[in-house]
C-alpha positions in Angstrom: 0.0 0.0 0.0 1.1 3.6 -0.7 0.4 5.6 2.4 0.7 9.4 2.7 1.8 10.8 6.0 1.2 14.5 6.6 0.6 16.8 9.5 -0.1 20.5 10.2 2.7 22.2 12.2 0.9 21.8 15.6 0.3 18.1 14.9 3.8 17.1 13.7 4.9 15.7 17.1 1.7 13.7 17.2 2.4 12.3 13.8 6.0 11.3 14.9 4.6 9.6 18.0 1.9 7.8 15.8 4.6 6.5 13.5 6.8 5.3 16.4 3.8 3.5 17.9 2.7 1.9 14.6 6.2 1.4 13.1 5.8 -2.4 12.7 2.7 -1.8 10.6 3.9 1.2 8.7 7.3 -0.3 7.6 5.4 -2.9 5.6 4.2 -0.2 3.2 5.5 2.5 0.9 5.3 5.7 2.8 5.1 9.1 1.1 5.3 12.7 2.4 6.8 16.0 1.6 10.5 16.3 2.0 10.8 17.9 5.5 8.2 15.5 7.0 9.9 12.5 5.4 13.2 13.6 6.8 11.8 14.1 10.2 10.1 10.6 10.2 13.3 9.0 9.1 15.3 10.5 11.9 12.7 10.4 14.6 10.9 7.1 13.9 13.5 5.3 11.7 11.0 4.8 8.9 11.8 5.0 5.2 9.5 7.7 3.7 9.7 8.9 0.1 9.9 12.7 0.3 8.5 14.9 -2.4 11.1 17.6 -2.9 8.6 20.5 -3.1 7.3 23.0 -0.7 4.3 22.3 1.6 1.5 23.7 -0.6 2.9 22.2 -3.9 3.2 18.9 -2.0 -0.6 18.8 -1.6 -1.0 19.5 -5.3 1.4 16.7 -6.2 -0.3 14.2 -3.9 -3.7 15.1 -5.3 -2.4 14.4 -8.8 -1.0 11.1 -7.7 -4.4 10.3 -6.1 -6.2 11.0 -9.4 -4.0 8.4 -11.1 -4.3 5.7 -8.4 -0.8 6.5 -7.0 -1.8 6.5 -3.4 -4.0 4.1 -1.4 -4.7 6.1 1.8 -3.9 9.3 3.5 -3.1 10.0 7.1 -3.1 13.8 7.5 -3.3 15.0 11.0 -5.0 18.4 10.7 -5.1 21.2 13.2 -8.8 22.1 13.5 -7.9 25.6 14.7 -6.1 26.4 11.5 -7.7 28.3 8.7 -10.4 26.4 6.8 -9.9 26.0 3.0 -6.2 25.3 3.4 -3.9 23.6 0.9 -5.1 20.2 2.1 -8.6 20.6 0.8 -7.5 19.8 -2.8 -6.0 16.5 -1.7 -9.0 15.6 0.5 -11.4 16.5 -2.2 -9.6 14.2 -4.7 -9.6 11.4 -2.0 -13.4 11.8 -1.8 -13.8 11.8 -5.5 -11.7 8.7 -6.1 -12.8 6.8 -2.9 -9.4 6.9 -1.2 -9.7 6.6 2.6 -8.2 9.2 4.7 -7.8 10.1 8.4 -7.5 13.7 9.7 -7.2 13.0 13.4 -5.4 10.5 15.6 -8.4 8.4 16.3 -9.3 7.9 12.7 -5.6 7.4 11.9 -5.5 4.5 14.3 -8.6 2.9 12.8 -7.3 3.4 9.3 -3.8 1.9 9.9 -5.2 -1.1 11.7 -7.7 -1.6 8.8 -4.7 -1.5 6.4 -2.9 -4.1 8.5 -6.0 -6.3 8.6 -6.2 -6.3 4.8 -9.4 -4.3 4.7 -8.0 -2.0 2.0 -6.6 -4.7 -0.2 -9.3 -3.9 -2.7 -7.3 -0.8 -3.6 -4.7 -3.0 -5.2 -7.1 -4.3 -7.8 -9.7 -1.5 -7.9 -8.1 -0.2 -11.0 -9.3 -3.4 -12.8 -12.8 -2.1 -12.4 -12.1 1.1 -14.2 -11.6 -0.9 -17.5 -14.4 -3.6 -17.3 -14.3 -6.4 -19.8 -17.5 -6.9 -21.8 
């Protein structure tokens, strides 16, 4: 599975702690983030995370583009509810809604999502692209 890991500034430490706690589950998958977050997760949680070498707002655009082309399977984006609404993340989350890509925006839903991934509940994502080209 291709899992995106992101967090608003006030939630970065929470994301690191989440990754440390769920490291055995996360290291089985391809992890993606923006460069600075990927670097932080590598040093703090000892996880291999592919970093997009773009700034924060452009990172959301790139991830949204990947989502449109089945390039990600789920998103864990810990948002700060006190931050301005309509932030850069809305594009990514809108694309996830459009293409039925599960995402978590708080720690409780992140824990549910990662345990679902580990249990195989999202395995359908690996063959869902087969349904986009049905055979008559």
